[in-house]
C-alpha positions in Angstrom: 74.2 109.6 92.2 77.5 108.3 91.0 80.4 107.7 93.4 83.9 106.9 92.0 86.2 105.3 94.5 89.6 103.6 94.6 91.9 102.2 97.1 95.4 103.6 96.8 98.4 102.3 98.9 99.7 105.9 99.1 98.0 109.2 98.5 100.3 111.5 96.6 100.3 113.6 93.4 100.6 110.4 91.2 97.6 108.8 92.9 95.6 112.0 92.6 96.4 112.1 88.8 95.4 108.5 88.5 92.1 109.1 90.3 91.4 112.2 88.2 92.0 110.0 85.1 89.3 107.7 86.4 86.9 110.6 86.9 87.8 112.0 83.4 87.2 108.6 81.8 83.9 108.2 83.7 82.7 111.5 82.2 84.4 111.3 78.9 81.6 113.1 77.1 81.7 116.1 79.4 83.4 119.2 78.0 84.6 120.3 81.4 84.5 118.7 84.8 84.5 120.7 88.1 86.3 119.2 91.0 86.3 120.5 94.6 89.4 119.7 96.5 90.9 120.6 99.9 94.2 122.5 100.0 96.5 119.4 100.4 99.9 119.9 98.8 99.5 117.0 96.5 96.2 118.5 95.2 98.1 121.7 94.4 101.1 120.1 92.7 102.2 121.1 89.3 101.5 117.5 88.0 97.9 117.7 89.1 97.5 121.3 87.8 98.9 120.3 84.4 96.8 117.2 84.2 93.6 119.2 85.0 94.5 121.9 82.4 95.2 119.3 79.7 91.9 117.4 80.5 89.5 120.3 81.0 89.1 119.8 84.7 88.5 122.9 86.7 89.6 122.7 90.3 88.0 124.6 93.1 89.7 124.6 96.4 87.9 124.7 99.7 88.8 127.3 102.2 91.0 126.0 105.1 89.2 124.4 108.0 85.9 124.0 106.3 84.9 120.3 106.5 81.2 121.4 106.5 81.6 122.5 102.9 83.2 119.2 101.8 80.7 116.7 100.4 83.0 113.8 101.0 82.7 114.5 104.8 79.0 113.9 104.6 79.6 110.7 102.6 82.1 109.5 105.3 79.4 110.1 107.9 76.9 107.9 106.0 79.6 105.3 105.5 80.4 105.2 109.1 76.8 104.9 110.1 76.3 102.0 107.7 79.6 100.1 108.0 81.8 101.1 110.9 80.0 102.5 113.9 79.8 100.0 116.8 81.6 97.3 114.7 84.6 95.3 115.6 86.9 94.3 112.7 89.3 91.4 113.4 91.8 92.6 110.8 92.5 95.5 108.5 91.5 93.3 105.6 88.1 92.8 107.0 87.7 96.5 107.5 88.7 97.2 103.9 86.3 94.6 102.6 83.4 96.2 104.6 84.3 99.6 103.2 84.6 98.2 99.6 81.2 96.6 100.1 79.7 99.9 101.1 80.9 101.5 97.9 80.0 98.7 95.6 76.7 97.5 97.1 75.2 99.9 99.7 75.6 103.2 97.8 73.5 102.0 94.8 70.8 100.9 97.3 70.7 104.2 99.2 71.1 106.7 96.4 67.9 108.6 97.2 69.1 109.1 100.8 72.5 110.3 99.6 70.8 112.9 97.3 69.2 114.4 100.4 72.2 114.2 102.6 75.1 115.0 100.3 74.4 118.1 98.3 76.5 120.9 96.9 73.7 123.4 97.7 75.8 126.1 99.4 76.7 129.6 98.6 80.3 130.9 98.0 81.0 134.2 99.6 84.0 136.1 98.4 86.2 137.8 101.1 88.0 139.9 98.6 88.0 143.6 99.6 88.1 146.5 97.2 91.1 148.5 98.5 
């Protein structure tokens, strides 16, 4: 289980392209990469679409209001259990350090647990009618 993370000051189309660049570089031998995104405006921007097309990244958008389908929501749950729940952080810096520690140290230690809890084992059902 490989998790790629970063800490951006602002989330916008430029930071999404930068993050997708990191993903593309991490899987540079892959002919195509499939990414699942929510419907945020910056995910649907022309810059992101063009970058994905030029770099053989296929984007699949989640339906609205479907956090149960988003694997990152399950990762956040594990992160909260391990780092945030019932914790007091004296500063934002301390909070960020704890989150960074989770991604750099805890995830590699619990990869077997993550495989069981964070899966993409769901079925896509089309709602297209044949009128």
